[in-house]
C-alpha positions in Angstrom: -14.4 70.8 -31.7 -13.8 69.4 -35.2 -16.9 68.1 -37.0 -16.9 64.6 -38.4 -16.8 64.3 -42.2 -20.0 63.1 -43.7 -20.9 61.5 -47.1 -22.3 64.8 -48.3 -18.8 66.4 -47.7 -17.2 63.7 -49.8 -19.7 64.2 -52.6 -19.2 67.9 -52.6 -15.4 67.8 -52.7 -15.3 65.0 -55.3 -17.9 66.8 -57.5 -20.3 63.8 -57.6 -23.7 62.9 -56.1 -24.3 61.3 -52.7 -25.6 58.3 -54.5 -22.3 57.9 -56.5 -20.3 58.0 -53.2 -22.6 55.4 -51.8 -22.1 53.2 -54.9 -18.3 53.5 -54.6 -18.5 52.3 -51.0 -21.1 49.5 -51.5 -21.1 48.6 -55.2 -17.7 49.8 -56.6 -18.0 47.8 -59.8 -21.0 49.9 -60.8 -19.0 53.1 -60.9 -16.6 54.2 -63.7 -13.0 53.6 -62.8 -12.0 57.3 -63.1 -14.9 58.5 -61.0 -14.3 55.7 -58.5 -10.6 56.6 -58.1 -11.5 60.3 -57.6 -14.1 59.5 -54.9 -11.7 57.0 -53.1 -9.0 59.6 -53.2 -11.4 62.2 -51.6 -12.4 59.7 -48.9 -8.8 59.1 -48.0 -7.9 62.8 -48.0 -10.9 63.9 -45.9 -10.6 60.9 -43.5 -14.3 59.9 -44.1 -15.4 56.8 -42.1 -18.9 55.5 -42.8 -21.2 55.0 -39.9 -21.7 51.3 -39.5 -24.3 51.8 -36.8 -26.4 54.1 -39.0 -26.1 51.8 -42.0 -27.2 48.7 -40.0 -30.0 50.6 -38.3 -31.4 51.6 -41.7 -31.2 48.0 -42.7 -33.0 47.0 -39.5 -30.2 44.9 -38.1 -27.4 45.8 -35.8 -24.1 44.0 -35.6 -23.8 44.5 -31.9 -24.8 42.0 -29.2 -25.1 43.3 -25.6 -23.9 41.2 -22.7 -25.1 42.3 -19.2 -23.5 40.4 -16.3 -23.7 40.7 -12.5 -20.0 41.6 -11.8 -17.2 42.1 -14.3 -14.7 41.9 -11.4 -15.6 38.3 -11.1 -13.3 36.2 -13.3 -16.2 33.8 -13.9 -18.0 36.4 -15.9 -14.8 37.3 -17.8 -14.7 33.7 -19.0 -18.4 33.9 -20.0 -17.7 37.1 -21.9 -14.7 35.5 -23.6 -16.8 32.6 -24.9 -19.6 34.9 -26.1 -17.1 37.3 -27.9 -15.5 34.4 -29.8 -18.8 33.2 -31.0 -19.9 36.7 -32.0 -16.6 37.4 -33.8 -16.9 34.2 -35.9 -20.3 35.6 -37.2 -18.9 39.1 -37.9 -20.5 40.6 -34.8 -19.3 42.6 -31.8 -20.1 42.5 -28.1 -21.0 45.4 -25.9 -20.1 44.4 -22.4 -22.0 45.9 -19.4 -22.0 45.4 -15.7 -25.2 45.6 -13.6 -23.2 45.4 -10.3 -26.0 43.2 -8.9 -28.3 46.2 -9.0 -31.8 46.0 -10.3 -31.9 49.8 -11.1 -28.6 49.6 -13.1 -30.0 46.6 -14.9 -33.1 48.6 -15.9 -30.9 51.5 -17.1 -28.8 49.3 -19.3 -31.9 47.6 -20.8 -33.2 51.0 -21.7 -29.9 51.8 -23.3 -30.0 48.6 -25.3 -33.5 49.5 -26.5 -32.3 53.0 -27.6 -29.4 51.6 -29.4 -31.5 48.8 -31.0 -28.9 46.2 -30.4 -29.2 42.9 -32.3 -29.9 41.0 -29.1 -29.0 40.7 -25.4 -27.2 38.1 -23.3 -28.2 38.7 -19.7 -27.7 37.3 -16.2 -30.7 39.0 -14.6 -30.6 40.4 -11.1 -34.2 41.8 -10.8 -36.1 39.2 -8.9 -39.5 40.7 -9.8 -39.0 40.2 -13.5 -40.3 43.7 -14.2 -37.2 44.9 -16.0 -37.4 42.2 -18.6 -41.2 42.4 -18.8 -40.8 46.0 -20.0 -37.8 45.2 -22.2 -39.7 42.3 -23.9 -42.0 44.9 -25.5 -39.1 46.2 -27.5 -39.0 43.0 -29.6 -35.3 42.5 -29.0 -34.3 38.9 -28.6 -32.5 37.9 -25.4 -30.9 34.8 -23.9 -30.4 34.1 -20.2 -26.9 33.2 -19.1 -26.2 31.3 -15.9 -30.0 31.3 -15.3 -32.9 29.2 -16.5 -35.4 31.2 -18.4 -38.7 31.1 -16.4 -41.0 30.3 -19.4 -40.9 29.4 -23.0 -40.4 33.0 -24.0 -36.7 32.7 -24.7 -33.5 30.7 -24.6 -31.2 30.0 -21.6 -27.9 28.4 -20.9 -27.2 27.5 -17.3 -25.5 25.1 -15.0 -27.3 22.6 -12.8 -26.5 24.5 -9.5 -28.6 22.1 -7.4 -26.2 19.3 -8.5 -23.3 21.6 -7.9 -24.3 22.3 -4.4 -24.9 18.6 -3.7 -21.4 17.8 -5.1 -19.8 20.3 -2.6 -21.8 19.0 0.4 -21.3 15.3 -0.4 -17.6 15.9 -0.5 -17.5 17.6 2.9 -19.7 14.9 4.4 -17.4 12.3 3.0 -14.5 13.9 4.9 -16.5 13.5 8.1 -17.9 17.0 8.5 -21.4 17.2 9.9 -21.4 20.9 11.1 -21.2 22.9 7.9 -21.8 26.5 7.0 -23.1 27.8 3.7 -21.8 31.3 2.9 -24.3 32.5 0.3 -24.6 35.6 -1.8 -27.9 37.5 -1.8 -30.6 34.8 -1.7 -32.8 36.7 -4.2 -30.3 35.4 -6.8 -31.5 32.0 -8.1 -28.1 30.4 -8.3 -27.5 31.1 -4.6 -30.8 29.5 -3.7 -30.1 26.5 -5.9 -26.7 25.9 -4.5 -28.2 25.9 -1.0 -30.9 23.6 -2.2 -28.3 21.1 -3.4 -26.4 21.3 -0.1 -29.7 20.5 1.8 -30.4 17.7 -0.6 -27.0 16.1 0.2 -27.7 16.5 3.9 -31.1 14.8 3.5 -29.4 11.9 1.6 -27.0 11.4 4.5 -29.9 11.3 7.0 -28.9 14.5 8.6 -31.3 17.4 9.6 -31.4 20.6 7.6 -30.2 22.6 10.7 -26.8 21.1 10.3 -26.3 23.6 7.5 -25.8 27.1 9.0 -26.6 29.8 6.3 -24.6 33.0 6.4 -26.0 35.4 3.7 -23.6 37.9 2.3 -24.9 41.1 0.6 -22.5 40.6 -2.4 -20.6 37.9 -4.2 -17.1 39.3 -3.8 -13.9 39.0 -1.7 -14.8 41.8 0.9 -18.2 40.1 1.5 -16.3 36.8 2.0 -14.0 38.5 4.6 -17.0 39.9 6.4 -18.7 36.5 6.4 -15.5 34.9 7.7 -15.5 37.3 10.6 -19.1 36.4 11.4 -18.1 32.7 11.4 -15.2 33.5 13.7 -17.5 35.2 16.1 -19.7 32.2 16.6 -19.6 30.5 20.0 -19.3 27.1 18.2 -17.6 27.4 14.8 -18.5 24.9 12.0 -15.7 22.5 10.9 -16.3 23.2 7.2 -17.6 26.0 4.9 -19.2 25.8 1.5 -19.3 29.2 -0.3 -21.6 30.2 -3.1 -18.6 31.3 -5.3 -14.8 31.4 -5.2 -14.6 35.1 -4.4 -16.5 34.6 -1.2 -14.4 31.5 -0.4 -11.1 33.5 -0.9 -12.5 36.2 1.4 -13.3 33.6 4.1 -9.8 32.1 3.6 -8.3 35.5 4.2 -10.3 35.9 7.5 -9.2 32.5 8.7 -5.6 33.1 7.9 -5.7 36.5 9.7 -7.2 34.8 12.8 -4.7 32.0 12.8 -7.3 29.3 11.9 -5.6 26.6 9.8 -7.4 25.6 6.5 -8.2 22.8 6.1 -7.0 21.3 9.5 -9.3 23.5 11.6 -11.8 24.5 8.9 -12.3 22.9 5.5 -13.3 25.2 2.7 -15.1 24.7 -0.7 -15.8 27.3 -3.3 -17.8 27.5 -6.5 -16.9 28.4 -10.1 -13.3 27.2 -10.1 -11.9 30.6 -11.3 -8.2 30.8 -12.2 -7.3 32.2 -8.7 -8.8 29.1 -7.0 -5.8 26.9 -7.8 -3.3 29.8 -7.1 -4.6 30.6 -3.6 -2.3 30.4 -0.5 -4.2 27.2 0.2 -5.4 25.8 -3.2 -9.1 25.9 -3.2 -11.5 23.0 -3.7 -14.2 24.3 -6.0 -17.2 23.3 -8.1 -16.2 24.0 -11.7 -18.6 25.7 -14.1 -17.9 25.6 -17.9 -18.1 29.4 -18.1 -16.6 30.0 -21.5 -18.8 27.2 -23.0 -21.8 28.8 -21.4 -21.1 32.2 -23.0 -20.4 30.6 -26.4 -23.6 28.6 -26.4 -25.7 31.5 -25.3 -24.2 33.7 -28.1 -24.8 31.0 -30.7 -28.4 30.7 -29.7 -28.9 34.4 -30.0 -27.1 34.6 -33.3 -29.3 31.8 -34.7 -32.5 33.6 -33.4 -31.5 36.9 -35.1 -29.8 35.5 -38.3 -30.9 34.2 -41.6 -32.3 31.0 -40.1 -34.4 32.8 -37.5 -37.6 31.3 -38.9 -36.4 27.8 -38.0 -35.2 28.8 -34.5 -36.8 27.1 -31.5 -36.2 28.3 -28.0 -34.0 26.0 -25.9 -33.0 25.6 -22.3 -29.5 24.2 -22.2 -28.4 23.0 -18.7 -24.7 22.1 -18.4 -23.3 19.9 -15.6 -20.7 21.1 -13.0 -17.8 19.0 -11.7 -16.0 19.0 -8.4 -12.3 19.8 -8.4 -10.7 18.8 -5.1 -7.6 20.6 -3.8 -5.9 21.2 -0.4 -8.5 23.5 1.2 -10.8 20.5 1.9 -8.3 17.7 2.2 -5.7 17.6 5.0 -3.5 15.3 3.1 -1.1 16.6 0.5 -1.6 16.1 -3.2 -2.8 17.7 -6.4 -6.2 18.3 -7.9 -8.5 15.5 -8.8 -12.0 15.4 -10.2 -15.2 13.6 -9.1 
């Protein structure tokens, strides 16, 4: 295996000191033109590439931000990453994207990797309900920002969406269509956003004067399409099926839709369906999906901007913030028997 060319190799071949090579790279005006030309020619001939990571580690500052999300197969997190990457690029930084796969152990491994690599900071959607992973990571003195979560104390920044309001929007819409027997297909209830969306749905039931047991909760083990299909099968197996289903995200809703279609249950005529996130596939589904829209790209951009501020030249003036964005309901055919396009409320 060929060895990489180092700065010492360039200095030896060019017949100069390592310091002179460093000056040509970092302070070219300080080197005589003839010497500078010889060193640059040697660099090109040998194919030398300076190690940015080593240079920035010596300076005590990396140019890499880490982004750790629950599931990169979910288009919602792709949009979050897009917003974060744009903000980082505008500041001359890069983003290292990692996927915890909703696993606390994988989250811990990645946080350990971030510590070893001494990244500039971390954007994280945490999955560990105990908080132990972050408690250990906090000792590394690497700033982090919660994304799609509210930070539990004043120890850091967070950018999230009001999921209680989002859950209430979905439930109020279904109640307005005359549904009073509704199922909530949730992801793992140790995830805060799944609990908050359920809390919003229960709040809407309370506002309507209906008991909490009108909401049947089906907890899926994951937030993906296969888990949605499994949940749909569970709903189909009930002696008395609900007339409407609110899902904790669009991937679950698409899985439920597939189950209903396979069983010959018409959506929305026999079962209305509402998702959450309003991913691109929601409007392109066989039955266009009503969904609670989250501003995912904006969330990623704001989180990255907070982290860049905390780790940049104005760090001394930085104050931790909790930014909570508002969701909106986008109504499509899956919850409305009548024909028509999308409208917002």
